[in-house]
C-alpha positions in Angstrom: 0.0 0.0 0.0 1.3 3.4 -0.9 2.3 5.5 2.1 0.6 8.8 2.6 0.6 11.8 4.9 3.2 14.4 6.1 6.0 11.9 6.6 5.8 10.5 3.1 5.5 14.0 1.7 8.7 15.1 3.4 10.5 12.0 2.0 9.3 12.8 -1.5 10.1 16.5 -1.0 13.7 15.8 -0.1 14.3 14.2 -3.5 12.5 17.0 -5.3 14.4 19.6 -3.2 17.7 18.3 -4.5 16.7 19.3 -8.0 15.1 22.5 -6.9 18.3 23.5 -5.1 20.5 23.2 -8.2 18.0 25.0 -10.3 17.7 27.8 -7.7 21.5 28.2 -7.7 21.3 28.8 -11.4 18.4 31.2 -11.0 20.2 33.3 -8.3 23.4 33.6 -10.4 21.3 34.3 -13.6 19.3 37.1 -11.9 22.4 38.8 -10.5 24.2 38.7 -13.8 21.2 40.4 -15.4 21.4 43.3 -13.0 19.2 42.2 -10.1 20.5 42.8 -6.5 21.0 39.6 -4.6 18.4 40.5 -2.0 15.7 41.0 -4.6 16.4 37.6 -6.3 16.2 35.9 -2.9 13.0 37.7 -2.0 11.4 36.7 -5.3 12.2 33.1 -4.7 10.7 33.3 -1.2 7.5 34.9 -2.5 7.0 33.5 -6.0 8.5 30.0 -5.7 8.1 29.2 -9.4 11.2 28.5 -11.5 9.7 28.9 -14.9 8.0 32.2 -14.1 11.1 33.6 -12.4 13.4 32.8 -15.2 10.9 34.1 -17.7 10.5 37.4 -15.8 14.3 38.0 -15.5 14.8 37.2 -19.2 12.0 39.4 -20.4 13.0 42.3 -18.2 16.5 42.1 -19.6 14.9 42.9 -22.9 13.6 46.2 -21.5 9.9 45.7 -21.1 7.8 45.3 -17.9 4.7 44.5 -19.9 6.2 41.6 -21.8 7.9 40.4 -18.6 4.7 40.2 -16.6 2.9 38.6 -19.5 5.5 36.0 -19.9 5.5 35.1 -16.2 1.7 35.0 -16.2 1.6 32.7 -19.2 4.1 30.3 -17.6 1.9 30.0 -14.5 -1.4 29.5 -16.3 -1.0 25.8 -15.6 -1.8 26.5 -11.9 -5.4 27.5 -12.7 -6.6 24.0 -13.6 -4.3 22.5 -10.9 -5.8 24.7 -8.2 -9.3 24.0 -9.4 -8.7 20.2 -9.2 -7.2 20.6 -5.7 -9.8 22.9 -4.2 -12.3 20.2 -3.2 -9.7 18.5 -1.0 -8.8 21.7 1.0 -10.9 22.2 4.1 -11.8 25.5 5.7 -12.9 28.9 4.6 -11.6 31.0 1.7 -8.6 32.4 3.5 -7.5 29.0 4.9 -7.9 27.3 1.6 -6.0 30.1 -0.1 -3.1 29.6 2.3 -3.2 25.8 1.7 -3.2 26.4 -2.0 0.3 27.9 -1.9 1.5 24.3 -1.6 0.3 23.5 -5.1 3.7 23.2 -7.0 4.4 20.9 -9.8 6.3 18.0 -8.2 4.3 18.0 -4.9 1.0 18.1 -6.7 1.9 15.2 -9.0 3.2 13.1 -6.0 0.0 13.8 -4.0 -2.3 12.2 -6.6 -4.0 9.1 -5.3 -4.1 6.0 -7.5 -7.9 5.7 -7.2 -8.5 9.4 -7.7 -8.4 12.3 -5.3 -5.5 14.1 -3.7 -3.5 13.5 -0.5 -3.2 17.1 0.8 -0.9 16.3 3.7 1.6 14.6 1.4 1.5 17.6 -0.9 2.1 19.9 2.1 5.1 17.9 3.3 6.6 17.7 -0.2 6.3 21.5 -0.7 7.6 22.2 2.8 10.8 20.3 2.0 11.3 22.1 -1.3 10.6 25.7 -0.4 13.7 26.3 1.9 15.9 24.5 -0.6 14.7 26.9 -3.3 15.4 30.0 -1.2 18.8 28.7 0.0 19.9 27.8 -3.5 18.9 31.2 -4.8 20.9 32.9 -2.0 24.0 30.8 -2.8 23.8 31.5 -6.5 23.1 35.2 -6.0 25.8 35.8 -3.4 28.5 33.4 -4.4 28.3 33.5 -8.2 28.2 37.2 -9.0 30.1 37.2 -12.3 29.0 36.1 -15.8 32.3 34.2 -16.2 31.7 32.2 -13.1 28.2 31.4 -14.3 29.6 29.9 -17.5 32.7 28.3 -15.9 30.5 26.4 -13.4 28.1 25.2 -16.1 25.2 27.1 -14.5 24.4 28.8 -17.8 23.0 25.5 -19.2 20.5 25.0 -16.3 18.1 27.6 -17.7 17.7 26.2 -21.2 18.0 22.7 -19.9 15.1 23.3 -17.4 12.8 24.5 -20.1 13.8 21.6 -22.3 12.9 19.1 -19.7 9.6 20.8 -19.1 8.8 20.5 -22.7 9.9 16.9 -22.9 7.9 15.8 -19.9 4.8 17.7 -21.2 5.0 16.1 -24.6 5.7 12.6 -23.2 2.7 12.8 -21.0 0.4 14.6 -23.4 1.4 14.0 -27.1 -1.6 16.1 -28.2 0.3 19.2 -27.1 2.9 18.7 -29.8 1.3 21.3 -32.1 1.5 23.9 -29.3 5.2 23.1 -28.7 6.0 23.2 -32.4 4.2 26.6 -32.8 6.1 28.0 -29.9 9.4 26.8 -31.5 8.5 28.4 -34.8 7.6 31.7 -33.1 10.7 31.7 -31.0 12.9 31.1 -34.1 11.3 33.7 -36.3 11.1 36.4 -33.6 14.8 36.4 -32.7 15.0 39.9 -34.0 12.5 41.2 -31.4 13.4 42.1 -27.9 13.7 39.0 -25.6 10.6 39.9 -23.6 8.4 40.3 -26.6 9.6 37.1 -28.3 9.2 35.1 -25.1 5.6 36.4 -24.6 4.6 35.4 -28.1 6.2 32.0 -27.8 4.6 31.4 -24.4 1.2 32.4 -25.9 1.3 29.3 -28.0 0.7 27.3 -24.8 -2.8 28.7 -24.6 -3.7 26.3 -27.4 -3.5 23.5 -24.8 -6.2 25.2 -22.8 -8.9 24.7 -25.4 -11.5 22.2 -24.6 -10.9 18.9 -26.5 -13.1 16.0 -27.0 -11.8 12.5 -26.4 
């Protein structure tokens, strides 16, 4: 029988935290090399806690536009809308309490908390997220404070974490849902043909292709 609850969630979270930590180091260094003060990068990780949105925001802001930056980050996080809707029935309490509990809805934790027969183990999800959050903040702090230079970022191989992260996201999404291939292909075409545009604009247009996956499809 599959173990459930806080203790299992913490065990699952430790494994997820290891990957989150390395990615966070890359984000901290990436943000600082793009002009962010270390404290701001750390604060962003503590509050936002979303690797894809954070990388997208920093990249787009480097292109010189707040609007495209916010749009890119928002598009990256659209996936949390259906995830939160599916989780809501399993979160007890009033609106405020449920909103606080909903902060534990992050990718790895949410997937691990799915029950084989349907439903969601909210305590497992809480435990998994609790283990990852401090690792994300600590990794960001180390990257931002100890890897301040662009040369160090490249020498340590941290510069490949950013594209590698998005590549893995795409691979996992297409492997689990092959029907999303047209959206991924469209995003690749847009990103390739819009290279002459500022990074923020190009990223926003490419991310917009993901909205194709939100259309209602019949089996």
